[in-house]
Phi, psi and omega in degrees: 000138179235139180246124175231133183242130181279322179215139179253141180281164176298324177240121183256124177250126181241124179245120183267148179295126185257341185227154171225156183253135177229099186066227181276001185256150178248126182239149180277136178286127181244027181285132178286134179244120177259130183215159179283130176281326175229141174077037175289107185268113181259008187294335181289350178265356178256123181299131183296334181290343179269354186241142170289154180298146180088354183268355184297326183288355178280358185252040177249129184240147171249144179292130179253319181208158181215135178241122180238126177243131179243142184248000000 
């Protein structure tokens, strides 16, 4: 699977898949996700041909909030 983004918003919201289905049953995904708290650089997902030069540094995000639900 490949992810390419044409434009990134000023505020980026990422929602991760929490459940998977195995036959008729739904199970919670328990995979550990490691991510940058500061300086998450998303510029490698934006094709360079769509951007003027020098605009790449605008795609760096800092974590603002995190929601964790445990069952």
